[in-house]
N, C-alpha and C positions, 0 to 999 in steps of 0.2 A: 414582333417581327413575324411570328407565325400568322397572326391575323392579317397583317399587311400583305404577306406573301400569298396567302390563299385568295384574298380579295383581288389582288392583281392578276393571279392566274385565271380565275373565272372571268374577270373583266376582259382579259385578252380574248377569251373564247367569244364572249358577247360582242366584242369589237369586230372580230373576224366575221361572225354571222351577220352583223349589221353592214359591214363593208361588202359582203357578198350578196347583199339584198335578199337574204333568206329570212324565213320566218322562225323566230326564236322558239315559238310555241311548238314547232314541229319536233324539237329536241326534247321537250318536256312531256314525254309520253308516259303515262302511269305504268303500263304493263312491263316494259323493259326495265324501268327504274325499280319497280318492286322486285323483279327477278334478280337484278344485279345486286342491289343492297341487301335484300332479304336472304338470298342464297349465299352471298359472300359471308355475312355474319353467321349464318347457320353452319356452314362448313368450318368456320373459325371456332364455333362452339364445339363442333364434333372433334376437332383436333387438339383441344385443350381441356384442362380441368375447369370446373365451375369457379374455383377460387382464383385461377389464373385470369379468367375472363372478367370477373368482378374487379380484380385489381387493375387490369388493363384499362377498363372504362373509368375507374376511379382516378386514374392518372391522367386522363384526358385534359381536365382543367389545368394541370401542371404544365402541359405543353403550351398553353396560351398565356398563363399567368405566372409561371415559374420564373424567378429571377436568381441567377447564380450569385453567390456572395463574392465580393471582391477579395482577392488574395491579400491586399494591403490591410483590410480590416482584420483578418485573421493574424497577420504578422504583428500589427499593433497590439492585439490582445495577448499574443504569446510573449512579446517583449515585456509587457506590463506584468504578466505572471512571473516571468523570469526575474524581474526586479524585486517583486514581492517575495519570491522564494529565497533569493539571496539575502534579502534584508531581514525577513522574519522567520525563515525556515519553511520546510516543505509542509509542516502541519498547518500553516496558514492557508494553504490551498483548499482546505476543507470548507472554509467559508466561501471561497470562490466557487466550489463545486455546488454548494447549496443555492448560489445565485445564478448559476449558468442556465441558460435557456436551451442550449444545444445538448441533447441527451448524450451524444458521443463525447463531447467535451466534459460534461458533468461526470460521467462514469470514469473517464480517464483521470480527471483531477482527484476524484475520491480514492481511486486506487493508488495514486501517487501519495496522497496524504496518509493512506493506510500502510504505506511502506512496502508496496508490492515490488518484487524484484524487477529490474529493468528488462531482462529477457522475457520474463513471464508477462510483463505489461505489453511489450511489443507483440507477443503472440496473441494476446487478447484483442488488441486493437487491429491487428492484421486480419484476424478471424472476423471481426465485426465489419471491416471494410469489404472483405470478400463476400460476406453474406449480403451486404447492401448491393454490391455489384450484381450478384446473381439474381436478387429480387427485382432489381430494375430491369434486368435483361428480359424478364418474363413479359413485361408490357411492350417493350420495343419489339421483341420477337413476334408477339401476337399480331401487332399492326403490320409488321413486315409480311407476315403470312397472308393477311387479308389483301395486301397489295399484290401478292402473287396469285391469289385465287380470282380476284375480280376480273382481269382481262379474259381469262379462260371461260368464266361464267358468262361474260358478255358475248363471247363467241357461241356458246351454247344457246343463248337467247336468239342470236342471229340465225343459227341453223334451224331452230324451232320455227321462227317466223318465215324463213325461206321455204320450209316444208309446207307451211300454210299457203304461201304464194304459188307453189307448184300445183296445189290442189285447185287453184282458181285460174288456170291458164285459159279457160274458156271465157274469161272476162278481161280482155286485154286493156280496157280502159282503166281498170283499177290496179294493174300490175305496177305501174310507176310508184304511186304512193305507198303501196304495200312493200315494195322492195326497199324504198327509202326508210320506212318505219322499221324494217328488219335490221338495218345497220345501226339503229339508235342503241340497241343493246350493247353492241361492240363499243360504241362511242362512250357509253356510260361506264362500261367495264374499265376502259382505259383512263377515263377522267377520274373515276373514284380511286383507282389505284395510285395514279401519279399526282392527283390534286388533294387527296385526303389521307389515305392509309399510309403510303410511304413517307410523306412529310411528317406525319405524326410519329411514326417509328423513328425517323432520323432525329427529330427534335427531342424526344424522350431519351434517346441514346446519348445525345450530346449533353443534355442536362445531367444525366447520370455520370458521364465522364467528368464534368466540371465538379460535381459533388464529391466524386472519388478523389479528385486532385486536391480538393479542399481538406478532406479527411486525412489524406496522406500528409499534407502540409502540417495539419494539427498534430498528427502522430509524431512526426520527426521533431517538431517544435517542443512538444510535451516531454519527449524522451530527453531532449537537450536540457529542458528546464529541470528535470529530475537529476540530471548529471551535473547541474550547477554551471552550465555554460554562461559565459559573460553576455549580457543582454545585447550590446552592440554587435558582437560577433554573431550572435544568434540571428539578429535582424538581417545581417549581410548574407548569411547562409540561406535563410528562408527566402529572401528576395531572389537568390540565384536559382531556387527551385520553382519560382513562379514564372509564367509565360512572360516573354520579353515585353509585351505591350502592357503588362500589369505590374511591372517592377518599380513602381513609383516609390520614392523614399517615404517611409512611414513618418507620421507626424512627430511622434516623440523622438525618433532617431534623428530627424532633420533638425529639430530644435537643439539637441545636444551637439550635433555636428557644427551648427552655426556658432554655438557658444565656444566650442573648442577652437574653431577657426578665428574667432574674434580675439580669444585669449592668447592665441599663438602669434598674432600679428598686431601688437600694440600700436605700432606706427601707423598702420592702415586705419585702425579704429580711431585714433586721434585725429587723423586727417579727415576722416568721414564726419566726426563730430564737429570739427572746425568748419567744414563746409556747410 
């Protein structure tokens, strides 16, 4: 959606220029573009640590390729773990920890298998979630800052160009093109802020929110598994925590519910088989 959105945004600008019968190349001037993009990134570097900047640019691919996990997948996994814990004991979760690909889930399962106190385990997981939230905020904040700098830098470029225009008032034939070129810097300042930097910031922030929600769901589910909560009750509780549009009945729970409904209504089942 990020790629589609940015392409549509720039395509809208191209469509406007075309419908206005203007020359698209008149907007692609190297000097104002170098100033806007170069100075914007430069002041972003000046306002952050090197580690923050490196992390922010490393997270850029995530904005285009990152896919949040579906809550139903986490719920199915937690219900399966609850069933195994009730049947084989909490020590059996050590094997699940060794096979888990998610580091957060792996560490939490290992702590449960090691007999970590429930309150201590909650504190450990909450601290990890909080650390994740603060780390993700660095990248989002960096690109939001670039979105704030870019329009002002564009205005600086326009002022510099207009100063050059005033120096050449003796050549009225060239004033029109020079003034038009002067405002290209402002245009690119606004375009880069609203078409690149701010959307990147918003997308990274949203992906972080979804990941924090997933980790919170895992935390509550794992604490319930440690407490010995009944699997079907756990599934209902976790679905209540998920967003309304993602509250689909988990596969395992749906199968059990269907069996329970069939077993409780023999007449309906017989009629169905007869039909």
